[in-house]
C-alpha positions in Angstrom: 35.4 59.4 86.5 37.7 56.4 86.6 41.2 57.2 87.6 42.5 55.3 84.6 41.4 58.2 82.4 44.0 60.8 83.0 43.4 61.9 79.5 42.3 60.0 76.4 45.1 61.5 74.4 47.4 59.1 76.3 45.2 56.1 75.3 45.3 56.9 71.6 49.0 57.5 71.7 50.0 54.6 74.0 47.2 52.1 73.9 44.1 51.4 76.1 44.5 50.2 79.7 41.6 47.8 79.2 42.0 45.1 76.6 38.2 45.1 75.7 38.4 48.9 75.1 41.4 48.5 72.9 39.6 45.7 71.1 36.5 47.9 70.5 38.6 50.7 69.1 40.7 48.4 66.9 37.5 46.8 65.6 36.0 50.0 64.4 36.2 50.7 60.6 39.2 52.7 59.6 37.2 55.9 58.8 35.5 55.8 62.3 38.9 55.3 64.0 40.2 58.3 62.1 37.2 60.4 63.1 37.7 59.4 66.7 41.4 60.3 66.6 40.7 63.7 65.0 38.2 64.5 67.7 39.9 62.9 70.7 40.1 66.1 72.7 36.3 66.0 73.0 36.3 62.8 75.0 36.8 62.4 78.7 35.9 58.8 79.1 35.7 55.6 77.0 31.9 55.9 77.2 32.0 59.3 75.5 34.3 58.0 72.8 32.2 54.9 72.2 29.0 57.0 72.0 30.7 59.2 69.4 31.9 56.2 67.4 28.5 54.6 67.4 26.9 57.8 66.0 29.6 57.9 63.3 28.9 54.3 62.4 25.3 55.1 61.9 26.1 58.1 59.8 28.5 56.1 57.6 26.0 53.2 57.3 23.4 55.6 55.9 25.9 56.9 53.3 26.6 53.5 52.0 23.0 52.7 51.0 
């Protein structure tokens, strides 16, 4: 795992080390960001967080139809 990830809790509290990662998170819909924050202890990398966020986006998309 990348040394930058000492714990994702730090990233949600203090900001992402990578601007593109922060941009991805900031660009998520509010309800997806909230779901990610509520489950942040489950993620050990940006990739894990992104996969979770993408699943949540698909779930929310299905509910809006």
